[in-house]
Structure formats: structure tokens, C-alpha cells
N, C-alpha and C positions, 0 to 999 in steps of 0.2 A: 897900393891892397889889388893883384889880379883877382877878378870879377868873372865868372861866368856864366853862360846859362844853361841848365841841366836839369833832368829828369832824378824826381828825388819817389823813388818807387811805397806801395802802399796797397790796398786790397789782400784778398784773400788768395794764400795757396792755388796755382793754374786759371788763374782771372786775374792777374796783375795788374793795376792804373799807376795812373803814373801824372806828378805834379810836373808845372813845369815852371821854376823856381831861379832866382838871381841869390848865386849864395858864392863865397869868397871860397875862392878854386883850392884854399889847404883845408877846409871844411871836409869831414867824411860825406860820401854820399848823401845819407839818410837823416845827415846832422844838421846844423842850425842851419840858415840861408836868411838871405837878405828882404828879399818879399818874392811872394806867388802871383805868376803873370799868366797862369791861364792849365788846361790840363789835357791827358793824351789818355784816347783808350785804345787797343791798340785791340778788341775781341771786338769790335764789334765788324762788318765791313760795309763802303768802304769805313776809315778808320776816323773815331770820332774827337776832333781835335776844339777847343776852345783857349781862346785867346784874349788877351786885353792889347790890342791892336798897338790902341796907342803907349804905354808901357814898354810894351816888346820895343817896338819900333826907338822910342826914348833909349832903352837901357843901351840897344845895338849902336844906335850913334853916338852915345857915351865911350862903346869902347867895349862893351861886352863879348866875351867870346862866346860863343854857342859850340857845345859837343856840336861830332858826327852827327847825332841821331838828332839833335834839339837844331840844327839848321837844316836840315831835311824839313821838318816839320816847318820852321816858318818859313823855308818858300813855299811849301807846299800853302801856305796860310798868307802867301807874298807878301810877307814882312821884309825878304830882304831885296823883292822889288821896289816898296816901298822906298826903304832906305835908299835902294840908286835913285826916286823920282828925287827925294827931301834932298839927295847932296849937288841935285841939277838946281833944286830951288837957291839952297844956300852961294852955290856958285854963282846965279841968275842967269843961268841956261835957260829956265822958264819960273813962271811963275808957281806961287802957291793953290789957284785955282786951278790951272791947267792940271798939277801932280796929281790935284785932288781928282778929277775929271776923269783921269788914265785910272787911277789907283782901282776908281768905281766900276771906269768899263772891263779892266780887268778881274776886279772879281764877280760881275757878274757872269760874265765868260766862264770863271773858274765855277760857277755856282753850277750854271745848266753840265756842263764835263759833266761833276759831282751826282747830280741830281740826272743826267742820261745811264750813269756806271750803275747808280744803284737800281733804276729801274733795270736795265738789262741782267745785272746779277740776280732782281727777284723774280725776272720773267723766266731765268736759266734756272732756278730754284725751282720755279710752279711745275716746269715743263722734265724736271728731272724727279718730280714728286709723283706728276703723274705715269709715270715711265716708270716707275719703281711701282704703283697702286694697281696698272695695267699686268707688267710681271707678278706679280703677287696674286692677282685676282686669277690670270691662268695656270699659274702655280697652283689653286687650292681648286680650279674647274678638271684642272686632269688626276687633283690626287682622288675630290669625290669621283671622276669616271672607274677610279681605277675601283674603288671601293664599292661602286655598283656590282661593278663586273665583277668584284670576287663573292658578294654577298649572292647576285645570280648564279654564279655555279654553286656555291654550299649549298643553295637549297635546290638548285637539280638534284644535286649530289642525294641532299634531304628524300625530297620527292623518291631517286631511284632505291634509298635504301628503306622506306618505308613498304614502298607497293614490292618489293622484293620479299620481307620479312612477311605480307600481308598473302604472296603466292605461296610461299616457306608452310605457311599458319593450315591454311587450304589442302594441303598437300600431303602435311600430315592426319589431317581430319579426315581425309578422304581415302587413303593410301592408295591416292592413284591419282600419275602427274597427269595434268591439264594436258598437255603436249598428246598423252596418250589416251586419251577422252575423244581429244579432238579426233586424232587419229582414224580410231576406231569408227565414230559415227558414220561415215560413209558407207561400212561394209553391212551396219543394221538395215540402212534405208535397200543396199542392192537387196537385202534378203525378204523385203517385202512381196516382189510379184511371186513368189514359189502360193503364197495366201492366195493370190487371183489364178494362179495355175488350177487350183485344187475345187475354185469358184469354178474355173470352165469345165471341168471335169463331173462335173455334178447332174447336171441335163442326162449324160445317161439313164440316169432312171424310171426316163420319161419312155423308157422301153419296154416295161411292165405291161401296160395294154392290148402289147400284142400278140399275148400269152393269154391275156382272157380272153379275148377277139376266136381265136383258136379253138380253144375252150368249149367256146359258146358255140363256133359251127356244125362240132362232133357232139353235139347234146342232139340235136335236130336227128341224127343220123341214127342213135342209137335209139330214138321212141320210135320209129321206122320198121328198125331191127325186131321192138315187140310186135309191135302189132303184126307183123308176118308171120308174128309164133303163133300164134291160132289156128290161121289157116294151116298151116303143117298137120292142127291137129285133125 
């Protein structure tokens, strides 16, 4: 019986997850399987792979053929490298302890790479979010400034219309335009000196005592004429 290691789909629409299974090559994709040896979740970054390493290595050593996708997953988890080391142990090229030590060192190095990649992605995501928030804040600020400018223009227009309405109401009440009143005010001030001229002409009445003095001086002359009249008799 030809045995394959392949993926069996599960999960909901657009968020699929997969089981890594060992199944008969003639069985349908999501049909019966011999053994489940792990899971694969491509929805995370990096992808999440959980494997039973001992069982996976055993099936690969026993001749199970992985599909292309599963081969990439097994290489990612070091199963294919572990198979290579185990073949060397079986041939006597290295001891089991040496093979296990090399495999553990490879796993540690791989874990560091995975963690570094995850950290880099997280930092990049944080920077992208900060830049997006800053851009949104700038857009909001510009929008607020535009609204404030429009409101100011509207308020100025409203004030101007109110002032114009008040002026029109005053003009209708007095029947005289405000500009005409302001223009006529200086002419009234210019006519004021005419009164002062009349006041300056008033001292002419002081000349009356001169006439009285002349009458008083003429009165003794008349008395003298009266005294001379008896002498003539």
C-alpha cells in the first residue's frame, strides 16, 4: 500500500486550517487516514506548525512520501534534516548522540530565526500602525481647521448682515441716511460764528450816552438866555 503524508482541510471558510495526516494514496483528500501527526495553520505570520517529530521521522524513514506542501513543512520543522542524520546513524557514519546533538543545535538556531522574524514583523506592524494613526490625526486636524475657517467666515457674514439690517432700520426710522447727517454736521458748526458777529456789534449801543451829554451841555445855555430876557425889559 502506497502511503502519503498530506494535508486534510478543516476550519471555516477563508480561515482554513489543516491536519498533517498519513493516509493511503488512494483515499480521498479529506477521507480516512491512518494517523494524524500534526497541524498546520497558515493564517498566522509566521505560519504555525505543530508536529509529532518522532512519528513524522519514523513515517519518513519507513518510506511515506510527503506531498510538495508537506515536504516544505517537514523541512521547515527539520524533519528532513533529522532523516538525513538518522540515515547516517544507521550507516555508522555518526553516533546517535552526535545526531541528536546536531538536531537540537539546528532546532535552537531555527527557533532564534523564527523569533527574530516574528519580532521584526511585530515592530514593522507597530510602526505601520503609528504612521497610519499620525496620518489620520493630521487629516483630522486639517479638517478641523477647515471647518473652523468656514465657521468664522459664516459668523463674519452673519455679523455684517445684522449690522446692515440695523443701519437700514435706523435709516427708515429717521428718513435721513447716516452719511448725510455726518456730511451736514460741519455746515452747522460753520454757521456758529454768525452769532459771535452779532455779539460783537452789540457795543454800538454804548454810543447813546454821548447824545445825553450834548443835551446836558445845551441846557445851561438855555438858562442863561432866560436870565438875560428881564434885562431887556
